[in-house]
C-alpha positions in Angstrom: 20.7 45.2 54.9 20.6 41.7 56.4 24.3 41.8 57.0 24.1 44.8 59.3 23.0 45.3 62.8 22.3 48.6 64.5 25.4 49.8 66.4 25.1 49.5 70.1 28.2 51.4 71.1 29.0 55.0 71.7 32.0 56.6 69.8 34.8 55.4 72.1 33.7 51.8 71.9 32.6 51.4 68.3 34.3 50.7 65.0 35.5 53.7 63.0 33.0 52.9 60.2 30.1 54.0 62.5 31.6 57.5 62.7 31.0 58.2 59.0 28.4 55.7 57.9 25.6 58.1 58.9 26.8 60.6 56.3 27.2 57.9 53.7 23.8 56.5 54.3 22.2 59.9 54.2 23.8 60.8 50.9 23.0 57.5 49.4 19.3 57.8 50.4 19.0 61.3 49.1 20.6 60.2 45.7 18.4 57.1 45.3 16.7 58.4 42.1 19.9 59.5 40.4 21.6 56.3 41.4 18.7 54.3 39.8 18.9 56.3 36.6 22.7 55.9 36.5 22.5 52.1 37.0 19.9 51.8 34.2 22.0 53.9 31.8 25.0 51.6 32.5 22.9 48.5 32.1 23.6 47.4 35.6 21.1 45.4 37.6 20.4 46.1 41.3 16.9 44.9 41.9 16.9 45.9 45.5 16.6 49.6 44.5 13.1 48.8 43.3 12.1 46.5 46.2 9.7 48.2 48.6 10.8 46.3 51.7 14.5 46.8 51.0 13.9 50.5 50.6 11.9 50.7 53.8 14.7 48.9 55.7 17.2 51.2 54.2 15.2 54.3 55.3 14.7 53.0 58.8 18.4 52.1 59.1 19.4 55.6 57.8 17.1 57.4 60.3 18.4 55.4 63.3 22.1 55.6 62.4 21.7 59.4 62.1 20.2 59.6 65.6 23.1 57.5 66.9 25.6 59.8 65.1 24.0 62.8 66.8 24.4 61.0 70.1 28.1 60.2 69.4 28.8 63.9 68.6 27.0 65.1 71.7 29.3 62.9 73.9 32.5 64.2 72.3 34.4 67.4 73.0 36.3 68.9 75.9 35.3 70.3 79.2 32.0 68.4 79.7 30.8 67.4 83.1 29.7 63.8 83.7 26.3 65.3 84.6 26.1 66.8 81.1 27.1 63.5 79.5 24.6 61.6 81.6 21.8 63.9 80.7 22.6 63.3 77.0 22.5 59.5 77.4 19.4 59.5 79.6 17.5 61.8 77.3 18.4 59.7 74.3 17.1 56.6 76.2 13.7 58.4 76.6 13.7 59.4 72.9 13.9 55.8 72.0 10.6 55.2 73.8 9.1 58.0 71.8 10.5 56.6 68.6 9.0 53.2 69.4 5.6 54.8 69.9 6.0 56.7 66.6 6.6 53.4 64.9 3.7 51.8 66.6 1.3 54.5 65.4 3.0 54.6 62.0 3.1 58.3 62.1 6.8 58.5 61.3 7.1 62.0 62.6 10.6 61.1 63.8 11.6 59.0 60.9 11.8 61.3 57.9 13.4 58.8 55.6 11.0 56.0 56.5 8.1 58.5 56.0 9.4 59.4 52.6 9.5 55.9 51.4 6.1 54.9 52.9 4.5 57.9 51.2 6.0 56.8 47.9 4.2 53.5 48.2 0.9 54.4 49.8 -0.8 51.2 48.8 1.7 49.0 50.6 1.4 48.7 54.4 4.5 49.3 56.5 5.2 46.5 59.0 6.9 48.1 61.9 7.1 45.3 64.4 10.7 44.4 63.6 11.6 48.0 63.7 10.1 48.3 67.1 12.0 45.3 68.3 15.2 47.0 67.1 14.4 50.1 69.1 13.7 48.0 72.2 16.9 46.1 71.8 18.9 49.4 71.5 17.2 50.8 74.5 18.0 47.7 76.6 21.7 47.8 75.5 22.0 51.5 76.4 20.4 50.8 79.8 22.7 47.9 80.4 25.9 49.9 79.5 25.0 53.0 81.4 23.2 51.4 84.4 26.1 52.3 86.7 25.9 55.9 85.5 22.2 56.1 86.3 22.9 54.9 89.9 25.4 57.9 90.3 22.9 60.5 89.1 21.9 61.7 92.6 25.5 62.7 93.2 25.7 65.0 90.2 24.0 67.9 92.1 27.3 68.4 94.0 29.1 69.2 90.7 26.4 71.4 89.3 25.9 73.7 92.4 27.6 72.8 95.7 26.0 75.8 97.4 22.5 74.5 96.9 23.1 71.4 99.0 21.9 71.4 102.7 24.6 69.2 104.2 23.2 69.4 107.7 19.7 68.3 106.6 20.5 66.0 103.7 23.9 64.7 104.5 26.7 63.8 102.1 25.7 64.5 98.4 28.1 61.9 97.1 26.6 58.5 97.6 28.1 55.0 97.8 29.9 53.4 96.0 31.7 56.6 95.0 33.1 57.2 98.4 33.0 55.6 101.9 34.4 58.6 103.6 31.2 60.6 103.6 32.1 62.4 106.8 35.2 64.0 105.2 33.2 65.1 102.1 30.6 66.7 104.3 33.2 68.7 106.2 34.9 69.8 103.0 31.6 70.9 101.5 30.7 73.0 104.5 34.0 74.8 104.3 33.6 75.4 100.6 30.1 76.8 101.1 31.5 79.5 103.5 34.1 80.7 101.0 32.8 84.2 100.0 35.1 84.4 97.0 33.7 81.2 95.6 30.2 82.3 96.4 30.7 85.4 94.4 32.3 83.4 91.6 29.3 81.1 91.4 26.9 84.1 91.4 28.8 85.7 88.6 27.5 83.1 86.2 30.8 81.4 85.3 30.5 78.0 83.8 30.6 75.0 86.1 34.0 74.0 84.7 35.5 77.4 85.3 34.1 77.4 88.8 35.8 74.2 89.8 39.0 75.3 88.2 39.1 78.2 90.7 38.5 76.0 93.8 41.7 75.5 95.7 42.8 71.9 95.8 43.3 72.1 99.6 39.5 72.6 100.0 38.6 69.5 98.1 41.3 66.9 99.0 38.9 64.1 99.7 36.7 65.0 96.8 39.7 65.0 94.5 40.7 61.6 95.8 37.2 60.3 95.1 37.4 61.6 91.5 40.7 59.8 90.9 39.4 56.5 92.4 36.2 56.7 90.5 38.0 57.3 87.2 40.6 54.6 87.5 38.0 52.0 88.6 35.7 52.6 85.7 
């Protein structure tokens, strides 16, 4: 366990092993007893399988990697808005705070593997300070990597529902540094908001992706340019 560190990357940045290690760890943890029995029958020695601290570390590592795998899967797939991806990342960041509190209180409501091992050795106290430090480090890394995304969060409302924006009172919904031509964006949005066909489409309950597919490009020339510039400058 000392040779491993918690992965800090999401799926497009990390090594391929992190995409499957969650399943491997989960299966290994569930089969601990049969594995011990098998090793004994074969006369093989692996003392770590009977060391409480090693088992606790394994359980914690398994729980965390499974959460990271869930995050990875949530960020994959087609036709997802940046607002959806941002929501997934930000909610996971908040979950890490909850996980840290869970470790502090030693309730382990969110660490089923760790809870299982701790209950197997009720007379041995579980030291969670190092685990809490791991959670804090992971939270800091996510915050660092997605800090720019957080700064763009106020602009996401434009994607989700352009008709809910009061351009006259609130101004351009797309903030700097995404675009400097806020005046052009404001004018395009006002024209879009007066399109009865698009209003009806939005009220019909179509997905946000389908809505934007039906918006004529000539209505969002500046906005489209902003999207391209933002993408290629990432």
